[in-house]
N, C-alpha and C positions, 0 to 999 in steps of 0.2 A: 126700659121703663125709667122715666125721669123721677128721681127722688124728690119728695116734697114733705113738708112738715105735716104731721097728722092733724094738728090743731092750727088755727089761724095764728100767725105770729105778728107781734107788734114790732115795728122797725126801731122803736126807741131802745130795744134791747141790742140792736146791732149797729147803732150810730154813736159816734163819740160825743155828740151833743145831747144824747139821751132824749131825742125827739123823734116822733114818727108813729103813724097809725098802722092799720092793717091793710095790706094790698089785696087785690082780688085773688091773686095767686102768688105763692112764694115757691120758687123753683130753685133747687140747689143741685145743679148737675155735678156729678163726680168725675166725668170723663168728657172728652170732646164730643163723642157720639151722643151722650146724654144732653150736652149743650145743644146739639143739632135737634134732638128730640124736643127740647124745651122751646126752641124757636119755632119749630113746626107746630107745636101745640098752641103757641100764641097766635100764629098765623091762622090756624084752623078755626080758632075761636074769635078771630078779629079782635084780639086783645093787645092793646098797647103795653109796652114793657120798658123797664129801666134796668140798668146793670148796677149792682152793688158790689163793692169790693170790701175794703176795711172799714167803711162807714164814716170816714173823716170828710171834712169839707162839704157837709151836707146839712141843709135845713129842710126837714121833712114835716109836713103837716100831720096833725092828729086825725083820728077818725078813720072812716073807710076810704081807701085810696083807689081811684078808678083805673088802676093799671096793675100789671103783674110786675114782680121783681125777680130777676135772675141773679142769684148770688154766686159770684165766682170766688169761692173760698172753701175748697175741699182739698184733701190730699192729692187728688188727681190733677190739680192745678198748682200744687205746691211742690216744686222740684227745681233743681239746678244741675247743670251739666257743663263742665268746662270742655266744650266740644273740640276746640282746636286753638292752639297758641294762647293768645290773650283774650279770646272771645268766650263769653259765658252765656248760655241759653237758660232762660228762667221762665217758669210757669207764672201766669198772670196772678194767681192767687197766693204767691209766695210773699210773706211779710217782708217789708223793706228791711227791717232790722235783721232778719235772717240772712238776706242777701249780703248785707254789709259784713256780717260776721264771717260768712263764707269767703268774701273777697279778702278780708284780712288774713284768714288762714292760708289762702292761696297766693298771697303776695300780689294782689291785683288792685291797683289804685285807679281813682277817677270818680268814685261815687261817695267819697268821704263826706261831702257837703250835705248828704241826705241824713246824716246822723241826727237822731232825735225826732225825725219826722215820722208820724204814725202811718198806718195804711199798708196797702199791698203794692206790688210792682205794677200790676195793671192800672191801678189808680194813679200811681206816680207818673206813669207814661201818659195816660189819658189827660191828666191835668198839667203835664209838663212841669212837674214839681221842681221847685228850685229854692236856693238859699245862697247867701253870701256871693251873689253875682254869677252863680252857676245854675244850669238847668239840666234836667234829665235828658233832653234831646241831644246835649253835647256828647253823650256816650252811647247813644242808640246806633246800632248797625242795621238791624232788621226787626220787623215785627211780623207775627202771624195773627191773622184776624179771621173771624167768621162774620160774613155779612148778614143783613136782616133776612135774606132768603136762604141762608144756609151755605152760601158759597165761601169756600176756604181760599184765602189769598196770602201769599208771602210778599211783603213790601220792603224794599231797601230804603235806606235813609233818604236818598234824594227824592223818593216818591211820597214822602210823608210831609204833610203841611202842619208843621209846628208853629206856634206863636206864643206870646206871653201867657203862661198858665193855661195852654189849650193845645189840643191836637184834633184836627178835623177828622172825624171817624165816620160820618154819614150813617150813623146807626149801627156800625159794626161793633163786634165784641173782641177785645184783645184776648188771645189765648196764651201767647208766649212772646218773649222779647229776647233779642240778643244784644248784649252790650260789648262794645269794643273798649277794652281797658288798657292800662299801662302797667309795666312791671314796677313794683314798689315793695320795699321791705315791710313785713308785718310790724317791725319795730318802729317804722315811720307812720304806717297807716293807723295803728291803734291810738297813739297819742293825738294824731290829727282828728280822728273821729271824736275822741274825748273832748278836745278843745271846741269843736263845733257843737257837740251836745251840751257842754257846759255853758257856752255862750248863749245857746238857745234857751236853756233853763234860766239863765240870769236875765235875759231880755224879755222873754215871753212868759205868760202865766202858765202855771202847772197846778193840777189839782182839780178844781171844779170843771165839769163837762163843758167843752167848747168845740167849735168846728174849725179852729185855726183862724187865719186872717180872713176877715169878712170881705174886705174890698181889695181889689188890685191896686198896686201903686200907679198913679198917673205918670205919664212921661216926665222924667226929671223931677219927680215929686215923691214924697212919702205919704201914703194915706194915713198912717198912724200919726205923723206929725201934724197934718192938716186937722185931723180930728182932735188931737191934743190941744191945738191952738183954739179950737172951738169949745174947749172946756168939757170934753166928754168923759174923762176918766172918772169912774165911779158913778156915772149917770145910770139911773134905773128905770125900767119899764116893766111893771109886773115882776115876775121872777127872773127877768133877764137883766144883766148888769154889765156895763162896759168895764173892762179890766182896769184896775188902778195902776197896773204895771205897763200896759200897752193899750192905747186907745183903739186899735184896730181889731181887738178881740172882744167878743161878747161871751159872757159866761152864763151858764144855766145855774144860777146861784140858789134859787129857792123854788124848784119845780116849775120852771118857765114853760110856757106853751109856745108853739110856733108863732101864734098871733103876737105874743109879747116880743119875740125876736124880730119879726117882720116890721112891726110898728117902730121898734127902736132903730132898725136899719133905715127906714124912711126918714125918721127924725134926723139921723146922722147925715144922711145923704143931702137932705134939704138944707141943713145948716152949712155944709161945705159949699154947696152950690150958691147959697145966698152970700156967703162971706168972700169966697174966692173965685166964683164963676166956674168951678170945676165940677163936672159930673162924675161921681165915683161909680165905678163898675164893679159888680159883685165878683168876688173870687170864689166864694162858696156856691155850690149848686143848690137851686131851689126846687123842691119837689112838692108842688101844691096839691091839695085835695080836689080842687076844682080847676077847670081850664082858666088860664089867665086871660084877661080881656086884651083884645088886640090894640 
């Protein structure tokens, strides 16, 4: 039996932006078998579905959402195992911060650059999260996924199609990952993580709800710098406001709606296109309430 909430749930309670309405179904599997059951239920009811992890990097519309949500964040997907040598297998629902603390205790380096980033391991892998010139894919050895039809597959790193802030999954759900790490003293790992986390806190906004960087960096460019040159720091649209600290962050300052955020995104995108001839590409994922026009 697939666990689900007894009452409809609003996704604004589960996203870092504090935005999001009510999906047709909210399914929270506690085991891999329950995940298979959830996917089967969606197929049986011809229900489109989306996968939710830690809720970061998302702009979700309000109201009734015409799809189900499968939430991979239960104890059954929150585990770690140092299976052999320098390899660590991790459940997709494990918080990234928990994995980093484990690596520090075990003397395993290679993921320090993720310090300060929110979310879960599955989300970090799916988005190929990165910072300071490093990416999650640099440390991935294997992934275990479940396809849309319930097929379970193990994929080695050469079989995975990573790109900038993206992993091609073709509708599959990540259930676990294996990282190939390097030996490093906890006395070195700890301070390095602190430096990365401190640098992130100094450079990026903390406090008001946000979804992280809104746009990907164009080749050899900084989206934040382009937006800064367009004068967007502090720019407001309804309850949404561009951060005074970093122009590539939008904050939910005063009860913003997704419409406020989307309108602000388009204003920012058009300004950069008009001034620099560069088309900014979203880094956040957009979950609209209605199908987007072709």
